[in-house]
C-alpha positions as a Markdown table, in Angstrom:
| # | Residue | x | y | z |
|---|---|---|---|---|
| 1 | Met | -17.6 | 6.9 | -7.5 |
| 2 | Ser | -14.7 | 9.1 | -6.9 |
| 3 | Ile | -11.0 | 7.9 | -7.5 |
| 4 | Lys | -10.6 | 8.1 | -4.0 |
| 5 | Asp | -13.1 | 6.3 | -3.4 |
| 6 | Glu | -12.2 | 4.0 | -5.4 |
| 7 | Ile | -8.7 | 3.3 | -4.2 |
| 8 | Arg | -10.2 | 3.1 | -1.0 |
| 9 | Glu | -12.3 | 0.3 | -1.7 |
| 10 | Glu | -9.8 | -1.4 | -4.0 |
| 11 | Leu | -6.9 | -1.0 | -0.6 |
| 12 | Phe | -9.6 | -2.7 | 1.5 |
| 13 | Lys | -10.1 | -5.5 | -1.0 |
| 14 | Leu | -5.9 | -6.1 | -0.3 |
| 15 | Gln | -6.1 | -5.8 | 3.8 |
| 16 | Asp | -4.4 | -8.1 | 5.5 |
| 17 | Ile | -5.3 | -7.6 | 9.3 |
| 18 | Lys | -2.4 | -9.2 | 10.5 |
| 19 | Tyr | 0.2 | -7.4 | 8.6 |
| 20 | Arg | -1.3 | -3.9 | 9.7 |
| 21 | Asp | -1.4 | -5.1 | 13.0 |
| 22 | Phe | 2.5 | -5.6 | 12.4 |
| 23 | Gln | 2.7 | -2.8 | 11.1 |
| 24 | Val | 0.8 | -0.4 | 14.4 |
| 25 | Lys | 3.9 | -1.6 | 16.0 |
| 26 | Leu | 6.4 | -0.4 | 13.9 |
| 27 | Ile | 5.1 | 3.3 | 13.3 |
| 28 | Pro | 5.4 | 5.0 | 16.7 |
| 29 | Gly | 1.9 | 6.6 | 17.5 |
| 30 | Ser | -0.4 | 5.0 | 15.1 |
| 31 | Glu | -3.5 | 3.1 | 16.3 |
| 32 | Pro | -5.2 | 0.4 | 14.2 |
| 33 | Asp | -7.9 | 2.8 | 12.9 |
| 34 | Ser | -5.5 | 4.8 | 10.6 |
| 35 | Met | -4.2 | 1.8 | 8.7 |
| 36 | Ile | -5.9 | -0.9 | 6.4 |
| 37 | Gly | -3.0 | -3.7 | 5.8 |
| 38 | Val | -2.3 | -3.6 | 2.3 |
| 39 | Arg | 1.4 | -5.0 | 1.6 |
| 40 | Thr | 4.2 | -2.7 | 0.2 |
| 41 | Pro | 4.4 | -5.1 | -3.5 |
| 42 | Ala | 0.5 | -5.1 | -3.6 |
| 43 | Leu | 1.1 | -0.6 | -3.1 |
| 44 | Arg | 3.5 | -0.7 | -5.9 |
| 45 | Asp | 1.3 | -2.4 | -8.1 |
| 46 | Leu | -1.7 | -0.1 | -7.8 |
| 47 | Ala | 0.6 | 2.7 | -8.0 |
| 48 | Lys | 2.0 | 1.7 | -11.0 |
| 49 | Lys | -1.8 | 1.6 | -12.3 |
| 50 | Leu | -2.9 | 4.6 | -11.1 |
| 51 | Gln | 0.0 | 6.4 | -12.8 |
| 52 | Lys | -1.6 | 5.5 | -16.3 |
| 53 | Arg | -4.8 | 7.3 | -15.4 |
| 54 | Asp | -5.7 | 10.5 | -16.0 |
| 55 | Asp | -7.8 | 11.0 | -12.7 |
| 56 | Thr | -5.2 | 10.3 | -10.7 |
| 57 | Gly | -4.3 | 14.2 | -9.3 |
| 58 | Glu | -7.8 | 14.1 | -7.8 |
| 59 | Phe | -6.3 | 11.3 | -5.4 |
| 60 | Leu | -2.9 | 13.4 | -4.9 |
| 61 | Glu | -4.8 | 16.4 | -4.2 |
| 62 | Asp | -6.8 | 15.1 | -1.2 |
| 63 | Leu | -4.9 | 15.8 | 1.9 |
| 64 | Pro | -4.1 | 15.1 | 3.9 |
| 65 | His | -5.4 | 11.3 | 3.5 |
| 66 | Lys | -6.9 | 8.8 | 5.9 |
| 67 | Tyr | -5.1 | 5.7 | 6.1 |
| 68 | Phe | -1.1 | 5.3 | 6.3 |
| 69 | Asp | -1.8 | 2.9 | 2.8 |
| 70 | Glu | -3.1 | 6.0 | 0.9 |
| 71 | Asp | 0.1 | 7.9 | 1.8 |
| 72 | Gln | 2.4 | 5.1 | 1.2 |
| 73 | Leu | 0.3 | 4.9 | -2.2 |
| 74 | His | 0.5 | 8.8 | -2.7 |
| 75 | Ala | 4.4 | 8.0 | -1.9 |
| 76 | Phe | 4.4 | 5.0 | -4.5 |
| 77 | Ile | 2.9 | 7.1 | -7.5 |
| 78 | Ile | 5.6 | 10.0 | -6.8 |
| 79 | Ser | 8.4 | 8.0 | -6.7 |
| 80 | Gly | 6.9 | 6.7 | -10.2 |
| 81 | Met | 6.5 | 10.2 | -11.6 |
| 82 | Lys | 8.9 | 10.5 | -14.8 |
| 83 | Asp | 8.7 | 14.3 | -15.2 |
| 84 | Tyr | 10.8 | 15.9 | -12.9 |
| 85 | Glu | 9.2 | 19.3 | -12.5 |
| 86 | Lys | 5.8 | 17.6 | -11.8 |
| 87 | Cys | 7.1 | 15.1 | -9.4 |
| 88 | Val | 9.1 | 17.9 | -7.2 |
| 89 | Glu | 5.6 | 19.7 | -7.2 |
| 90 | Ala | 3.4 | 16.7 | -6.3 |
| 91 | Leu | 6.5 | 16.1 | -4.1 |
| 92 | Glu | 6.3 | 19.6 | -2.1 |
| 93 | Ala | 2.6 | 19.6 | -1.6 |
| 94 | Phe | 3.3 | 15.8 | -0.1 |
| 95 | Leu | 5.5 | 16.3 | 2.5 |
| 96 | Pro | 4.2 | 18.3 | 4.9 |
| 97 | Phe | 1.5 | 16.0 | 5.8 |
| 98 | Val | 4.2 | 12.9 | 6.1 |
| 99 | Asn | 4.3 | 12.4 | 9.5 |
| 100 | Asn | 5.8 | 8.6 | 9.7 |
| 101 | Trp | 9.2 | 7.0 | 9.0 |
| 102 | Ala | 8.1 | 4.2 | 6.8 |
| 103 | Thr | 5.9 | 6.7 | 4.1 |
| 104 | Cys | 9.5 | 9.3 | 3.8 |
| 105 | Asp | 12.0 | 6.6 | 3.7 |
| 106 | Gln | 10.3 | 4.7 | 1.0 |
| 107 | Met | 9.2 | 7.5 | -1.1 |
| 108 | Ser | 12.4 | 7.6 | -3.9 |
| 109 | Pro | 11.3 | 9.1 | -7.0 |
| 110 | Ser | 13.5 | 7.6 | -9.9 |
| 111 | Val | 13.8 | 10.9 | -11.8 |
| 112 | Phe | 15.6 | 12.6 | -9.4 |
| 113 | Lys | 18.5 | 10.4 | -10.7 |
| 114 | Lys | 18.5 | 11.8 | -14.1 |
| 115 | Asn | 18.5 | 15.5 | -12.3 |
| 116 | Arg | 20.9 | 15.5 | -9.8 |
| 117 | Asp | 22.0 | 18.8 | -10.9 |
| 118 | Lys | 18.9 | 20.6 | -10.4 |
| 119 | Leu | 17.8 | 18.5 | -7.0 |
| 120 | Thr | 20.5 | 19.7 | -4.6 |
| 121 | Glu | 18.8 | 23.2 | -4.6 |
| 122 | Arg | 15.8 | 21.4 | -3.3 |
| 123 | Ile | 17.0 | 19.5 | -1.0 |
| 124 | Glu | 18.7 | 22.4 | 0.4 |
| 125 | Thr | 15.1 | 23.9 | 1.0 |
| 126 | Trp | 14.1 | 20.7 | 2.7 |
| 127 | Leu | 17.3 | 20.6 | 5.0 |
| 128 | Asp | 16.4 | 24.3 | 6.1 |
| 129 | Asp | 12.5 | 23.1 | 6.5 |
| 130 | Gly | 12.4 | 22.2 | 10.2 |
| 131 | Arg | 9.7 | 19.2 | 9.6 |
| 132 | Ile | 10.6 | 16.4 | 10.9 |
| 133 | Tyr | 10.0 | 14.2 | 8.1 |
| 134 | Val | 11.3 | 16.8 | 5.5 |
| 135 | Val | 14.7 | 17.3 | 6.7 |
| 136 | Arg | 14.8 | 13.9 | 7.2 |
| 137 | Phe | 13.6 | 13.2 | 3.3 |
| 138 | Gly | 16.2 | 15.8 | 2.4 |
| 139 | Ile | 18.9 | 13.7 | 4.3 |
| 140 | Gly | 17.6 | 10.6 | 2.5 |
| 141 | Met | 18.3 | 12.1 | -0.6 |
| 142 | Leu | 21.6 | 14.0 | -0.1 |
| 143 | Met | 22.4 | 9.9 | 1.2 |
| 144 | Glu | 21.0 | 8.3 | -1.9 |
| 145 | His | 22.3 | 10.6 | -4.7 |
| 146 | Tyr | 25.0 | 12.2 | -3.7 |
| 147 | Leu | 27.6 | 9.4 | -1.9 |
| 148 | Asp | 28.8 | 8.4 | -5.4 |
| 149 | Ala | 30.4 | 9.9 | -8.2 |
| 150 | Asp | 28.5 | 13.2 | -7.3 |
| 151 | Phe | 29.7 | 13.2 | -4.6 |
| 152 | Lys | 31.2 | 16.9 | -2.9 |
| 153 | Pro | 33.0 | 17.4 | 0.8 |
| 154 | Glu | 30.2 | 20.0 | 1.5 |
| 155 | Tyr | 27.7 | 17.7 | 1.7 |
| 156 | Pro | 28.6 | 16.0 | 4.3 |
| 157 | Glu | 29.5 | 19.2 | 6.1 |
| 158 | Arg | 25.8 | 20.3 | 5.4 |
| 159 | Val | 24.1 | 17.6 | 7.7 |
| 160 | Ala | 26.8 | 17.9 | 10.5 |
| 161 | Lys | 24.9 | 21.1 | 10.7 |
| 162 | Ile | 21.9 | 20.4 | 11.3 |
| 163 | Val | 21.5 | 20.3 | 15.1 |
| 164 | Ser | 18.3 | 18.9 | 16.3 |
| 165 | Asp | 16.5 | 16.6 | 19.0 |
| 166 | Glu | 13.9 | 14.8 | 17.3 |
| 167 | Tyr | 15.3 | 11.4 | 17.2 |
| 168 | Tyr | 14.2 | 10.5 | 13.5 |
| 169 | Ile | 15.9 | 13.3 | 12.1 |
| 170 | Asn | 19.3 | 12.4 | 14.1 |
| 171 | Met | 18.6 | 8.2 | 13.3 |
| 172 | Met | 18.8 | 9.7 | 9.9 |
| 173 | Ser | 21.6 | 12.0 | 10.3 |
| 174 | Ala | 23.4 | 9.1 | 11.9 |
| 175 | Trp | 22.3 | 6.5 | 9.1 |
| 176 | Tyr | 24.0 | 9.3 | 6.5 |
| 177 | Phe | 27.4 | 9.3 | 7.9 |
| 178 | Ala | 27.5 | 5.5 | 8.1 |
| 179 | Thr | 26.8 | 5.1 | 4.5 |
| 180 | Ala | 29.1 | 8.2 | 3.4 |
| 181 | Leu | 31.8 | 6.2 | 6.1 |
| 182 | Ala | 31.3 | 3.1 | 3.5 |
| 183 | Lys | 31.6 | 4.8 | 0.2 |
| 184 | Gln | 33.7 | 8.0 | 1.2 |
| 185 | Tyr | 35.7 | 7.1 | 4.1 |
| 186 | Asp | 38.7 | 9.0 | 4.2 |
| 187 | Ala | 36.5 | 12.1 | 3.4 |
| 188 | Val | 34.6 | 11.7 | 5.9 |
| 189 | Ile | 36.2 | 10.3 | 9.0 |
| 190 | Pro | 37.1 | 13.0 | 10.7 |
| 191 | Tyr | 33.8 | 14.2 | 11.6 |
| 192 | Ile | 34.1 | 10.9 | 13.9 |
| 193 | Thr | 37.9 | 11.6 | 14.6 |
| 194 | Glu | 37.2 | 15.1 | 15.5 |
| 195 | His | 34.1 | 14.7 | 17.0 |
| 196 | Arg | 31.9 | 17.3 | 14.1 |
| 197 | Leu | 29.4 | 15.6 | 14.8 |
| 198 | Pro | 25.7 | 16.9 | 17.1 |
| 199 | Glu | 26.2 | 15.0 | 20.4 |
| 200 | Gly | 22.4 | 12.8 | 19.2 |
| 201 | Val | 24.1 | 11.8 | 15.9 |
| 202 | His | 27.8 | 10.7 | 16.7 |
| 203 | Asn | 27.5 | 7.4 | 19.0 |
| 204 | Arg | 24.4 | 6.5 | 16.6 |
| 205 | Ala | 26.4 | 6.8 | 13.4 |
| 206 | Ile | 29.7 | 4.6 | 14.9 |
| 207 | Gln | 27.2 | 2.3 | 15.9 |
| 208 | Lys | 25.1 | 1.9 | 12.1 |
| 209 | Ala | 28.6 | 1.7 | 11.1 |
| 210 | Val | 30.2 | -0.9 | 12.8 |
| 211 | Glu | 26.9 | -3.1 | 11.7 |
| 212 | Ser | 27.4 | -2.1 | 8.2 |
| 213 | Arg | 29.2 | -5.1 | 6.1 |
| 214 | Arg | 30.8 | -2.0 | 3.9 |
| 215 | Ile | 33.1 | -1.6 | 7.0 |
| 216 | Thr | 35.9 | -3.3 | 7.0 |
| 217 | Pro | 37.0 | -5.4 | 10.6 |
| 218 | Glu | 39.7 | -2.6 | 10.9 |
| 219 | Gln | 37.8 | 0.3 | 10.7 |
| 220 | Lys | 34.9 | -0.9 | 13.1 |
| 221 | Glu | 37.5 | -1.3 | 15.5 |
| 222 | Tyr | 38.9 | 2.0 | 14.9 |
| 223 | Leu | 35.5 | 3.5 | 15.0 |
| 224 | Lys | 34.4 | 2.0 | 18.4 |
| 225 | Thr | 37.4 | 3.9 | 19.6 |
| 226 | Phe | 35.6 | 7.1 | 19.2 |
| 227 | Arg | 32.2 | 6.5 | 21.0 |
| 228 | Val | 31.5 | 8.8 | 23.7 |
| 229 | Lys | 30.2 | 7.5 | 27.2 |
| 230 | Lys | 27.6 | 8.8 | 28.3 |
| 231 | Lys | 28.0 | 11.0 | 31.7 |
C-alpha cells in the first residue's frame, strides 16, 4: 500500500460525519464529497507522526489532493518542518493548490520564527503572485511575524498597496490592519485617518479593530468616526 492510500485510509478511520457537514458550511464552494470530516487535533497528531517517516515526501508530492482533509494534513506537515529551506520548497510547491481560507490560515511554519531575516523576500514574492490564497498567505505571514519587534513602516505600506476585488484578500488585509492598530497604533492609524487603504479594506479594518479586545474603548470610538458610508 502506498503512503497516499495509507493516509487516506487512516483519515477515513478518523471520520466524523457531523463535523464534515459542519465544515462544508464554513468553506464556500465546498461539497460533502470533497471532505472526509477529520477534526483538527487528530490531523495535527497524524501530521506529527508522518513527519518522522522517510516516505512522507511521496504524499507531499501527490498534488492536487482529492480531499480537503488531505490539504489540511499537508499544511500541518509543512508547518512542523524544522529545516527552513526544505519548508519553503515544500510550501512553494503546495501554495498554488491551496483553494480555501482554512488551509491557508492554518498553515504557519514554526521555523519561520528563527528565519525572519530571510522570510521577507519570500513574502514579497507571495504578495506579488496574484493568486488569491498565495497573496492571502503572504499578508498573513506579515501579520504574524512583523508587527512586534521586527516591525517596519514599509510593511503596512506594502499591504496597503494591494488592490483587489477578491473578498479573501481584502478580508486578510483588513485583519492585518486591525491587528496592526492593536500592536503599532501610532504608526498605522494614519492609514485610517488619511483613507490610505483600498475601498474594500477600509471599513472592514475599522470593524475588525472595533471588535478587537486589544483596542481601547477610546480608540474604538475614534475609529468609528472614519467609517465611509456606502453610496
